[in-house]
N, C-alpha and C positions, 0 to 999 in steps of 0.2 A: 504494500500500500504506500502510495506517495504521501509522506507526512505533510507536505506543503498544502495538500488539498484538505487537510483535517486539522489545521493548526488552531482552530477555534474551539476544539474539544478540550474540555478540562483534563489536563494531563494527569492529575493526581487521582482521578476517578475513572472516567469511562475509557479513555484511550489505552490505558495500561492493559485492559482486557484484549483489545484488538491486536496488540503486538504479540500476544501469546499464540503459539502455533498449535495445530492439532485439528484434524478433520473430524476426529471422533467426538460425538456429542456427549458421551458419558451417559451413565444410567439416569442421572437426575434430569439431563436435558431430554432424553427420550421419554421419561415419565411425564415431564411437563408438557411436551408436545402432544403425547398421547391423550392426556387428560384435557388439554385444550381442544383437541379434535372431538373428543367424546362429548364434552359439555356444550360445545358449539353445535354439534350435529343433533344432539338429543332434542334440542328446541328448534332445529333448522330443517334439514332435508328429511330427518326422521318424521317430522310432522307432515311433510308433503306425502310421503308414502302411507302413513297412518291414516290421513284424512281421505286419501283416495280409496282405501280398502274398507273403512268402517261404514261407508255410505251404502255398500252393497247388501249387507246383512238385513237391515231394517226396511228394505225396499217396500215390501207388501204392507208393513205396519204404517209407514209414513203415507203411503197411498190411501190406506183406510182412514187415517187421520185427516187427510185432505178432504176426502169425500164426506166424512162425518161432520167436519167443521162447516163445509159448504152447505150441507143439508140443514144444519142447525141455524145457519144464517138466513138462508133463502127458502127453506122449506122444500127443496127439491135436490135430488142427487145429481152427480156428474156422470156422463157417459165414460166408458173405458178410454176412448181416445182423448177425452178432455183431461182425465186423471193422468194419463201417460204424458200429455203435453206439460202439465204442471210439474210432474216429476222430472221431466227433461229440463225445465227451468231451474229446478233445485240442483241438478247435476251440473248444468252449464254455468250457474252462478259462480261455482268454484273456479272455472276457467276465466270468467270475466274478472273476478277478483284477482286472479293470478296475473292477468295482463296489467291491471293497474299497479299491482305490487312490483312487477318487473320495471314499469316506468318510474316508480318511486325509488327503486333500489339504487340507481346510479346517484341521484342527488343525495340520498341518505348516506351512502358510503363515503361520499366526498365531504359532506357537512359534518357528520357525527363520527365517522370512522367505522371500521368493519365490525368491531366488537360491540360498540355502543348501539349500532344500528340493529344488530341481532337482538339485543336486549329490549330495545324499544319496540321491536317487531312483535313481541309477545302480547302487547296490549290488544291487538286485533283478535287474537285467539281468546283471550280472557273475556272480552265483550261478547264474542260469538258464543262462548260457553254459557254465559248468563242468558242470552236470548233463547238458546235451545232448551235450557232447563225450565224456562218460564213460558214456553210456547203453548203447552197444554193448558196451563192456568189461564193464559190470555186467550185461548182458543183461536190462535192465529198461525196458519201455516206459512204466512208471509214472513214471519220471524225466522223460520228455518231457511228461507231463501236468503235473507239478509245475513244470517249467521254463516252460511256457506260462502257468501260473497266475502265476508271478513276473513274467514279461514283461507280463502283463495289469495287474498292480499298478503297474508302471512307467508304462504307458500311461495308466492311470486318474489317477495323480498328475499327470503332465505335461500331460494334456489339460485339467486344471482350473487348475493353477498357472501354466502358461506364458501363456495369454491374459490372466490377471490381472496377471502381471509386465509384459507388453507394454502393456496398457491403462493401467497406472499409470506407465509410464516414457515414453510417447510424448507429444508436444505435441498439443493439441486438433486442429489442422488435419491431423495425420498419424495420429491415434489409430485411425481405421478401417483405414487401409492397413497400419499396423504390426501391429495385432491380427489383421488378416486374413492376415498372413504365416504364422500358425499353420496355416491351411488350405493355403497354398501349400507349406509344408514337409511337411504330411501327404500331399498329392498327389505331391510329389517323392519322398517315401519309398516310396509305392506303386509309382511308376514305376521307381525305382532297384531295388527289391526284385524286381520282375518281370524286369528285365534281368539281375541277378545270378543269378536262379533259372533262367536258360536252361541247357539241357543242355550247351552248349559251355563254360559257366562252372562254377557250383557246383551246378547242378541235376541232376547225374548221381547214380547210386546210391551210389558210394563216397564222395561228397563231401557228401551231404545233411546230416550232423551239423555240418559246417563252415558250411553255408549258414544253418542255424538259429542257430548261435553267432556269426555274423558281426555281429550287433547289438552285440557288445561293443566293436567299433572306434569307432563314433560316441560310445559312452559314455565311452571313454578320451579322445577328443578334447575332449569337454565338460569332463571333470575337469581337464584340463591348462589349458584356455583361459578358461573362464567365471569362475574366481576373480579374474581381473584386471579385471573389469568391475563397474560400480556396482550396488548394490541398488536396489530400487524407492524413489524419493523419497517417495511417499505412504506407503509402509509405515514408512519411517524417521520421518516426521513424525507420522503419525496413530496408528500402532500402538505405536511405541516412544517417541514424544515427544522425539525427538532432532532439534531444528531445525538444528543446525550440520551434522550428517551429511546431513540432507536437502538443505541448500543446496549442500554439496560434491558430492553425487551428481547433483543437478539441473544444477549447473554443468558437470560432465563430460559429461552427456548433451546439453547445449545449447552446447557449444563454449566453455566458460569464462564465459558470460553467463547469469545467471538472470533470465528474463523477469519483470518485476514483475506483469503480469496473471496469469500462470500461478501465481506464488507466492500471489497474493491469492486465486485460485480454490481452491488447496489449503488456505489458512487458513479459507476459508468452509466447505469440506467438513469441516475439523477442527471448526469450531463446530457444524455441522449434526449431526455424529456425537457431539458432546460428548466429543471424544477426549482433551482435556487438562483435567483438573480437579485443581488443587493438585499439578501435576507428575506425575500418574499417568495412565496410559492407560485409556481406557474399554474395558469388556469387549466382545468380539465377540459378535454374535448367534449363536444356535444354529439349526439347521433348524426345531426345534419353535417357537421364538419367531417365526420368519418366518411360519409358518402361522397363528399367533395374532394377528399384527399386521394390523389391517384396512387400514392405510395402505399396506401392501406387497402386499396380496392380488392386485390386478390385475397388478402386475409379476411376481409369482411364478407366477400362472396362465399368463401369456404365455411365460415362460421354460420352464415345465414342458411346455407344448404344443410349443414349438420343439425342445426337447431330445429328447422322445419321438419326434416325427416324423422327426428327423434319422436315427434308426436304424430305425424302423418302416417307413420308405419303401423299405427293401430295398437301398439302394445298396451298402453294405458287404458284404452277402451275395453280391453279384456277385463280389467278390474272393475270398471264402471258397470259393465253389462255382462259380468261373468255368468250370472244366472241364465240370461237369454242364450248365451253361446253354448253352454253345456246342455241346456234344454234342447237346443237345435241339434246338438251332437247325440241326443238320445239318452242322456244320463237321467235316472229317476230323480224327481224334484227333491225328495227327502235326503238324497245323498250329495246334492250339489254343494252345500256349505262345507262339507269335508273335502270334496274334490278341489274347491276353490283355494283351500289352504295350501294345496300342492303347488298352485301357481306362484304364490308368494315365496314358498320354500325354494322353488326352482330359481327364481331371480336372485334370491338371497345367496344361494349356493354359487350361482354363476358369478355374482359380484365379488364374493370372497376369492374365488379362483382367479378372476381377472385382476384383483388387487395384488395378487402374488405375481401374475404374469406381466403386468404392464411395464415394469422396469426391465424385464427380460425380452419380451417379444416386441414391445413398442406400441405407440398409439395407433399408427396407421394400419398395421396388420389387424389389430383387434377391432378397429372400427369397420374397415372394409370387409374383414372376414365375418364379423357379426351380421352385417346386412346380407352378405352372400348366403350364409346359412339360413337366414330368415326367408330368402327367396325359395330355397329348396323345400323348407317345411311348409310354406304356403301352397306350393304345388301338390305336395303329398296330402295336405289337409283338404284341399279342394277335391282331389280324386277320392279321398275317403268319404267325404260327404255325398258325392255323386253315387258311389257304390252303395252307401247306406240307404239312399232313397230308393235304390233298386232291390233292397232286401238282403244284401250280402251280410252274412253274420260276422260279428266281431268288429265291424267298422266304427261303432261309437267309441270303442276303446282306442282304436287307432287315431280317431279324431282328437280324443282327449290327449293322447301321447304327443300329437303334433302341436297342440296348444302349449304343452309343457316345453317341448323342444324349441318352439318359437320364442317363448319367454326366456329360456336358457340362453339362446343365441343373442337376444337383445341385452341381457344382463352381462354377457361376456365382453361386449365392446361398446355399442352405442350408448348404453345407459350411463356409463361413467366417463368415457373419453370425451363425449360431447360437452360436458360441463366444464372440463379443464382447458379446452382449447383457447377460449379468450384470455385466460390467465397466462397462457404460455406464449402466445403470438402477438399480444399487444403490450405496449409499454404502460407505465403507471398512469399517464394522463389520458390515454385512450381506453384503458381497461374498463372503467365503469360504463362508459358509453357503449362499448362493445357488448357488455353484458345486458345493457338495456335493449339493444337491437335484437340480440339473440333470444333474450327472455320474452320479448314482445312477440316475436315470431313463434316461439314455442307455445305460448299460451293461446295465441290466435289459432294455431293449428289444432291444439287440444280442444278448443271450443268448437271448431268446425267439425272435427271428428266426433266429439261427444254429441253434438246435435244431429249429425247425419247418420251415425252408425246404426241406430234402430231402423231407420228407413232403408239403409243399405242392406241390412239383414232381411227385412221384409221384401225388398224389391229384387235382390239378387239371389236370395236363398242359399243354395249350396255354393254359389260363387261369390259369397260376401267378402272373401279375403283377397280377391283378385286385384282390387284397387291398391291394397297394401303391397301386393307383389310388385306392382309397377313402381311404387315409391321406393321400396327396398332396392330394386334393380337399378333404378336411375341413381340413387344415392351411392351405391357401391361403385358404379362406373365413374361418376363425377368426382367423388372424393378420392378414388384410387388414382385418378389422373392429376389432381391438383394438390393433394395434401402431402407436404413433406413430413419426414419423421422428426419429431421434436424431443425424443428421448435423450436425456443427459446433456442437452444443449443449453447454452445461455441465451438470453434474449437477443444479444448482439449477433450470435451465430444464426439464430432462427430468422432474424430480420434480414441478414445478408442473403440467406437462401431465397427468401421471398423477393428480394431485390433482383436477384438473378432471374427468377421466373418472370418478373415483371418486364425486365429488359428483353428477354426472349419473346415475350408476347408483343412488345412494341416493335421488335424487328420483323415479326410476322405481319403485323398490321401495316408497317410502312410501305412495303411493296404494293400491297393492295390499294393503299391510298394513292401511291404514285400512278398505278394503272388507272385508277378512277379519275385522277386529275388529267392524265394523258387522254383518256377517252373523252372527258369534258372539253379539252382543248380542241380535239379533232372535230367534235360535234359543233363547236363554236365556229371553227374554220369553215366547215361545210355550210353552216347557216349563212356565214358571211359571203361565201362564194355564190350561194343561191341568190342571196339578195342583190349581189352585184350583177348577176346575169339578168335578174328581173329589171334592174335599173337600166342596163344596156338595152 
């Protein structure tokens, strides 16, 4: 580290740690990082997975509550399509809230910091829990819609800020595994929500409000524990310009030792972002400025493709509408709640496996490989449903196995790699805006799929997964052609690789522009010659 760049750090306190060598984090550093990850995720992406899955168990009970409430108000009941439409609003309110949360995440991360934003984010959950617990007393199903909207805001914020927090707090050699833990906790939340939603636990008719309000418990755990852990060191250095606080936070996360190479990398990122000028921090980019920046165009296109595909592939719709899918596959209704637990267990298992593989195999192979496997299972699933309609024995179980394999493939790559891409390929000033763009597309896609999926099932029947096949195939091809490997690379190395790709793209475009300009010139000459002949 060049000491002249850090002369303003208090030599007697912070900088003495930086000069100590050692890449090893030590047991204390690993423990602090692990606990930071756990308590951030338990109130973050765990809540996203948990709130996706718990809404499935009380489907019929909530629909009955809607009909009974409407009957008591107006003296007449609702038709089945009307009840289904209101139920779709409850499901889709989660996605709309997530979209708003994704838009709020960027400004919150810049204004309050990563850790404080996660803590403030729990307020949406706690208000939603109160609404759900009192909806029966108030005889208002609209309160459930509002509660799910608030829960969606919470998920939208945490899905963007938590990977950012992890990516900025972890050392380079653990960055992928730590950031991928967001997907692990999402899958764990899905699985745990399915277990809690069993009829023997909170999935019975009298207890369904307590099931939907049980998300308040992880929120309280995070509020009590997370304040004791450090803020993102990169945020403290680059956004706030507080070097001493950065060194203290980094020291806690690395077991008391601040690795010189890691500190130098952060100082380089600081210089790349122009974060410190005369003691003031540089302004963060907006989503609009990202779209206008030609140097970030390729990165932004790649993140937009990956984020949209993550939801358009239909994996999360399986959790929203698991009952309908397994009913279509021929599973007896009384066994569906137990089969559904297997879907969550599949993604949880795959995410754990992927967390081990990500630093060995790399991001690109897991992402492209996951979508390629999903294409294969979609084909098998469609064939199985077609044969089942013709009365072939054993096809319902093959269909069920294909759903499990589809979720396993999703958890193996797309579920976790997608979330860490903005943290790895954008610098500190562009990262919040990149997450805003990616999160907005993700939630818009989830909303569209959540609204359309019941109609897709009714309209296409046995071929209901063919639209998802197209999404997975296109995603695998596009990402395979454009995405570089980011494993073990610094931001400067990743940026240089994207610059080379942008240069090659410009070199391809320039001959085309030249030919177009030449053709335009010839056309102009011809027009001029024709006009001259006419004049003569």
